[in-house]
MARKOL-280800 format. One record per residue: residue in three letters; x, z, y of N, C-alpha, C in turn. Coordinates in steps of 0.1 Angstrom, whole numbers. Last residue first. Layout:
BEGIN
<"ala",<X,Z,Y>,<X,Z,Y>,<X,Z,Y>>
...
END
This chain:
BEGIN
<"arg",<-286,392,-21>,<-293,402,-13>,<-293,417,-21>>
<"tyr",<-269,364,-18>,<-270,377,-26>,<-275,389,-17>>
<"leu",<-271,345,1>,<-277,342,-13>,<-279,354,-19>>
<"ile",<-261,353,25>,<-274,345,25>,<-279,346,11>>
<"arg",<-236,365,21>,<-247,372,27>,<-260,365,27>>
<"glu",<-222,344,7>,<-227,357,-1>,<-237,365,8>>
<"val",<-222,326,28>,<-228,321,16>,<-232,336,9>>
<"met",<-203,340,45>,<-217,338,51>,<-225,333,39>>
<"arg",<-181,343,29>,<-187,356,33>,<-201,352,37>>
<"val",<-174,315,27>,<-177,323,15>,<-186,336,18>>
<"ile",<-166,309,54>,<-179,304,47>,<-183,310,35>>
<"gly",<-145,326,55>,<-156,328,64>,<-168,322,59>>
<"ala",<-126,318,36>,<-130,330,38>,<-144,332,45>>
<"cys",<-113,294,33>,<-129,293,31>,<-134,308,33>>
<"asp",<-90,276,48>,<-93,289,45>,<-107,290,43>>
<"tyr",<-80,249,54>,<-83,251,41>,<-85,267,37>>
<"asp",<-83,226,78>,<-87,239,76>,<-90,244,62>>
<"his",<-83,199,88>,<-73,205,78>,<-72,219,78>>
<"arg",<-104,189,98>,<-96,198,107>,<-84,203,100>>
<"leu",<-117,176,77>,<-112,169,87>,<-103,177,98>>
<"leu",<-126,200,63>,<-116,190,57>,<-111,181,69>>
<"ser",<-143,212,78>,<-129,219,76>,<-121,209,71>>
<"ser",<-162,194,77>,<-158,196,91>,<-144,203,88>>
<"ile",<-169,195,50>,<-163,183,54>,<-157,186,68>>
<"ile",<-179,221,48>,<-167,218,40>,<-161,205,47>>
<"leu",<-202,218,65>,<-191,227,69>,<-178,225,62>>
<"ser",<-215,200,48>,<-212,196,62>,<-202,204,66>>
<"phe",<-219,217,26>,<-211,204,24>,<-207,199,38>>
<"ile",<-239,234,37>,<-225,239,32>,<-215,228,31>>
<"ile",<-259,216,41>,<-253,223,53>,<-240,228,49>>
<"glu",<-265,208,14>,<-261,198,25>,<-255,204,38>>
<"val",<-272,233,2>,<-262,225,-2>,<-257,214,9>>
<"phe",<-298,237,16>,<-286,245,20>,<-271,239,14>>
<"lys",<-311,216,8>,<-308,216,23>,<-297,225,25>>
<"gln",<-315,223,-17>,<-309,210,-15>,<-303,210,0>>
<"pro",<-329,246,-15>,<-316,248,-21>,<-308,233,-18>>
<"thr",<-344,245,18>,<-346,244,2>,<-330,245,-3>>
<"phe",<-362,254,41>,<-349,256,37>,<-348,257,22>>
<"val",<-389,244,37>,<-380,239,46>,<-365,242,45>>
<"asp",<-399,259,17>,<-403,245,17>,<-393,239,28>>
<"asp",<-374,283,10>,<-387,280,11>,<-388,264,12>>
<"phe",<-351,307,-2>,<-352,294,0>,<-369,293,2>>
<"val",<-347,335,-7>,<-340,330,6>,<-345,315,8>>
<"ala",<-357,340,-32>,<-366,342,-21>,<-359,338,-7>>
<"arg",<-337,338,-50>,<-343,326,-48>,<-352,326,-37>>
<"asp",<-305,351,-50>,<-320,355,-46>,<-326,343,-41>>
<"val",<-284,344,-74>,<-290,339,-63>,<-303,346,-60>>
<"asn",<-275,350,-100>,<-275,360,-91>,<-281,357,-76>>
<"lys",<-272,327,-115>,<-284,337,-119>,<-284,347,-108>>
<"asp",<-267,294,-108>,<-261,309,-103>,<-274,319,-106>>
<"arg",<-278,269,-111>,<-273,279,-124>,<-269,295,-121>>
<"met",<-281,262,-87>,<-293,264,-94>,<-290,272,-107>>
<"leu",<-254,259,-78>,<-262,269,-71>,<-275,270,-79>>
<"val",<-244,239,-96>,<-239,252,-96>,<-248,264,-89>>
<"met",<-260,218,-86>,<-261,223,-99>,<-257,236,-102>>
<"his",<-250,215,-60>,<-265,219,-62>,<-266,224,-76>>
<"phe",<-224,208,-65>,<-227,220,-58>,<-240,225,-61>>
<"gly",<-228,182,-77>,<-223,192,-84>,<-225,206,-78>>
<"glu",<-241,168,-56>,<-248,171,-68>,<-242,181,-77>>
<"gln",<-218,167,-38>,<-230,175,-35>,<-238,178,-47>>
<"ile",<-203,149,-54>,<-197,163,-52>,<-210,174,-49>>
<"his",<-220,127,-52>,<-217,132,-64>,<-211,147,-63>>
<"lys",<-219,123,-24>,<-231,126,-31>,<-230,132,-45>>
<"trp",<-192,115,-22>,<-196,128,-15>,<-210,132,-22>>
<"ser",<-192,92,-36>,<-182,103,-41>,<-188,114,-35>>
<"lys",<-208,77,-18>,<-212,79,-33>,<-203,90,-39>>
<"ala",<-194,75,4>,<-209,83,5>,<-212,87,-10>>
<"met",<-173,60,-5>,<-171,73,1>,<-184,81,1>>
<"leu",<-187,36,-9>,<-179,44,-20>,<-177,58,-16>>
<"glu",<-198,30,16>,<-207,33,5>,<-200,41,-7>>
<"gln",<-174,27,30>,<-182,39,34>,<-192,40,23>>
<"gly",<-164,3,18>,<-158,15,17>,<-166,26,20>>
<"ser",<-187,-13,24>,<-185,-13,10>,<-176,0,9>>
<"ser",<-184,-14,53>,<-195,-10,46>,<-194,-6,32>>
<"lys",<-159,-28,57>,<-161,-13,62>,<-175,-8,55>>
<"asp",<-161,-54,55>,<-157,-46,43>,<-158,-32,46>>
<"glu",<-164,-64,79>,<-175,-64,71>,<-173,-55,60>>
<"gly",<-137,-48,95>,<-146,-57,95>,<-159,-55,86>>
<"val",<-118,-24,73>,<-119,-32,84>,<-130,-43,84>>
<"phe",<-107,5,62>,<-117,-6,60>,<-119,-13,72>>
<"ser",<-92,28,70>,<-85,17,64>,<-95,4,61>>
<"met",<-104,50,80>,<-100,40,89>,<-93,26,83>>
<"ser",<-109,65,58>,<-119,59,64>,<-116,48,75>>
<"his",<-80,76,52>,<-87,63,44>,<-98,58,50>>
<"met",<-70,94,71>,<-66,79,73>,<-76,71,65>>
<"ser",<-78,120,66>,<-81,115,79>,<-79,99,82>>
<"phe",<-73,124,39>,<-86,127,45>,<-89,121,58>>
<"phe",<-46,115,36>,<-57,108,30>,<-68,111,36>>
<"gly",<-23,128,47>,<-31,119,55>,<-43,113,49>>
<"pro",<-8,130,16>,<-7,134,30>,<-15,123,37>>
<"tyr",<-17,138,-14>,<-20,127,-6>,<-19,130,9>>
<"ile",<-9,165,-20>,<-3,153,-29>,<-6,140,-22>>
<"glu",<-18,180,2>,<-3,181,-2>,<1,167,-11>>
<"asn",<-45,175,2>,<-37,172,13>,<-21,171,11>>
<"gly",<-51,184,-25>,<-52,169,-22>,<-46,167,-9>>
<"arg",<-48,212,-20>,<-39,206,-30>,<-40,189,-26>>
<"arg",<-68,215,-2>,<-56,219,1>,<-46,211,-8>>
<"met",<-90,207,-18>,<-87,198,-6>,<-74,203,-1>>
<"ser",<-90,225,-37>,<-88,211,-42>,<-83,205,-29>>
<"glu",<-95,247,-23>,<-83,247,-30>,<-81,233,-34>>
<"tyr",<-122,241,-16>,<-112,242,-6>,<-97,242,-12>>
<"ala",<-135,240,-42>,<-135,228,-33>,<-125,230,-21>>
<"trp",<-131,267,-51>,<-124,255,-56>,<-123,243,-51>>
<"glu",<-147,279,-31>,<-134,283,-32>,<-126,272,-40>>
<"ile",<-171,268,-40>,<-169,267,-26>,<-152,268,-26>>
<"cys",<-174,279,-67>,<-173,266,-64>,<-168,261,-50>>
<"asp",<-177,305,-61>,<-165,300,-68>,<-163,286,-66>>
<"pro",<-201,307,-47>,<-190,309,-40>,<-179,304,-46>>
<"phe",<-219,304,-70>,<-217,294,-61>,<-205,295,-52>>
<"arg",<-206,315,-102>,<-210,319,-89>,<-208,306,-79>>
<"lys",<-195,302,-124>,<-206,313,-126>,<-212,315,-114>>
<"phe",<-190,269,-130>,<-187,281,-120>,<-198,289,-124>>
<"ser",<-178,251,-162>,<-187,255,-149>,<-183,268,-142>>
<"thr",<-156,245,-175>,<-167,237,-176>,<-179,239,-164>>
<"gln",<-123,242,-178>,<-131,249,-169>,<-145,239,-167>>
<"gly",<-110,226,-194>,<-112,239,-199>,<-121,248,-191>>
<"asp",<-94,206,-170>,<-99,208,-183>,<-100,223,-187>>
<"pro",<-106,209,-135>,<-96,211,-146>,<-101,212,-159>>
<"ile",<-123,185,-118>,<-123,199,-124>,<-114,201,-135>>
<"his",<-112,167,-92>,<-115,167,-107>,<-114,182,-110>>
<"phe",<-108,160,-66>,<-119,168,-69>,<-123,170,-83>>
<"ile",<-87,142,-65>,<-87,154,-57>,<-97,165,-63>>
<"asp",<-96,122,-82>,<-84,129,-86>,<-84,144,-81>>
<"cys",<-116,112,-69>,<-119,118,-83>,<-107,126,-87>>
<"trp",<-104,103,-47>,<-114,114,-45>,<-117,121,-58>>
<"val",<-87,82,-58>,<-82,94,-52>,<-91,106,-49>>
<"arg",<-107,65,-65>,<-98,72,-78>,<-91,83,-71>>
<"glu",<-117,56,-42>,<-128,62,-51>,<-118,71,-60>>
<"val",<-95,44,-32>,<-100,57,-25>,<-109,64,-34>>
<"thr",<-93,23,-50>,<-81,33,-51>,<-86,46,-42>>
<"ala",<-114,9,-42>,<-113,14,-57>,<-102,24,-57>>
<"ala",<-108,1,-16>,<-120,9,-18>,<-119,16,-32>>
<"ile",<-83,-10,-19>,<-83,-1,-12>,<-95,8,-17>>
<"leu",<-95,-35,-34>,<-84,-27,-39>,<-85,-13,-33>>
<"asp",<-112,-45,-14>,<-118,-41,-26>,<-108,-33,-33>>
<"ser",<-94,-50,7>,<-105,-40,9>,<-112,-36,-5>>
<"lys",<-79,-72,-4>,<-73,-60,-3>,<-83,-48,-1>>
<"ser",<-102,-87,-30>,<-95,-86,-17>,<-88,-72,-16>>
<"asp",<-112,-88,-56>,<-112,-100,-47>,<-105,-100,-33>>
<"phe",<-94,-76,-84>,<-99,-72,-71>,<-99,-84,-60>>
<"tyr",<-87,-87,-109>,<-95,-75,-108>,<-101,-71,-96>>
<"asn",<-72,-109,-102>,<-79,-111,-113>,<-91,-99,-114>>
<"tyr",<-54,-102,-82>,<-69,-108,-76>,<-77,-111,-90>>
<"val",<-34,-93,-97>,<-42,-83,-91>,<-56,-89,-85>>
<"ser",<-25,-118,-107>,<-30,-108,-115>,<-36,-97,-108>>
<"gly",<-16,-130,-82>,<-27,-135,-88>,<-34,-126,-99>>
<"val",<8,-117,-79>,<-3,-114,-69>,<-16,-118,-75>>
<"ser",<23,-107,-110>,<21,-116,-99>,<8,-111,-92>>
<"ile",<39,-74,-116>,<29,-85,-121>,<29,-95,-109>>
<"asn",<49,-48,-113>,<58,-60,-119>,<50,-71,-125>>
<"cys",<38,-32,-99>,<33,-31,-113>,<40,-43,-120>>
<"ala",<50,-35,-74>,<52,-22,-82>,<47,-23,-96>>
<"gln",<38,-62,-69>,<55,-57,-71>,<56,-44,-78>>
<"ala",<14,-55,-66>,<17,-65,-76>,<32,-62,-79>>
<"val",<14,-37,-45>,<8,-33,-55>,<14,-43,-68>>
<"ser",<24,-54,-25>,<31,-44,-28>,<26,-37,-43>>
<"arg",<2,-74,-22>,<17,-78,-27>,<25,-64,-31>>
<"ile",<-20,-59,-15>,<-19,-68,-29>,<-6,-70,-32>>
<"asn",<-12,-26,-5>,<-18,-41,-2>,<-16,-48,-16>>
<"val",<-1,2,6>,<-11,-4,-5>,<-16,-18,2>>
<"ala",<15,13,23>,<21,11,13>,<10,2,2>>
<"ala",<0,25,43>,<3,13,46>,<10,6,34>>
<"trp",<-8,52,33>,<-16,40,31>,<-11,26,33>>
<"gly",<21,66,16>,<11,65,26>,<3,54,24>>
<"asn",<41,69,-1>,<45,60,10>,<33,59,18>>
<"glu",<35,85,-25>,<49,84,-22>,<52,77,-8>>
<"gln",<7,83,-26>,<12,96,-27>,<28,95,-21>>
<"ile",<2,55,-26>,<-4,63,-15>,<4,76,-14>>
<"leu",<14,49,-50>,<20,42,-36>,<16,52,-25>>
<"lys",<-3,61,-67>,<11,66,-66>,<17,59,-53>>
<"arg",<-25,45,-64>,<-27,58,-60>,<-12,65,-57>>
<"ser",<-17,21,-74>,<-20,20,-60>,<-20,36,-55>>
<"thr",<-12,27,-100>,<0,23,-92>,<-4,25,-77>>
<"glu",<-38,31,-108>,<-29,43,-109>,<-17,39,-100>>
<"leu",<-48,6,-106>,<-54,17,-96>,<-45,29,-97>>
<"ile",<-34,-8,-124>,<-33,-12,-109>,<-38,-1,-101>>
<"ala",<-43,5,-147>,<-29,5,-144>,<-26,1,-128>>
<"glu",<-69,-2,-147>,<-66,13,-145>,<-51,13,-141>>
<"lys",<-67,-29,-150>,<-73,-25,-138>,<-70,-13,-135>>
<"ser",<-38,-38,-168>,<-50,-35,-166>,<-56,-30,-152>>
<"thr",<-17,-70,-164>,<-20,-55,-166>,<-33,-50,-166>>
<"ile",<-7,-97,-179>,<-16,-92,-169>,<-18,-77,-174>>
<"val",<26,-108,-178>,<17,-102,-186>,<6,-95,-176>>
<"thr",<48,-117,-165>,<36,-125,-163>,<24,-118,-172>>
<"asn",<68,-101,-145>,<62,-101,-155>,<50,-108,-155>>
<"met",<97,-116,-127>,<83,-110,-125>,<76,-111,-140>>
END
């Protein structure tokens, strides 16, 4: 066994690869240590528990799935962002089979709240990106929004539909894109 302590980044990369290759059951302190060729204690230098390791890995996977490719700095139209999200979900399901349906169940006991917080943080970040794209879309008819139906509320509704699709493994966004176009572009 290698006694050299690896980095937190290397541990998370290994955890992510274990999920890709063997699913959630493959990620625990011992298996990650073995895959990194380090001691179990070395993993505990960076993560206090299996739940901490899983939570950090989940965050890393979300970032990998919803990473905007290099060279693509922004979306010109809001529907383009939706299409990108659906394609990212489809690709994410291929790369990380079962991730979307299984990761929220991997947190147990009192550690569940920290996992849910990380998931909420990731989702909030994605929603903020959607809101930014919506606000930059020059073709949006701003008159569709008012004090009740705000751009932020619109993004929350669209994101809810996206999450619903995600949980059903439905990666066809044609209906939602058509609805958005009818609402935003008059």
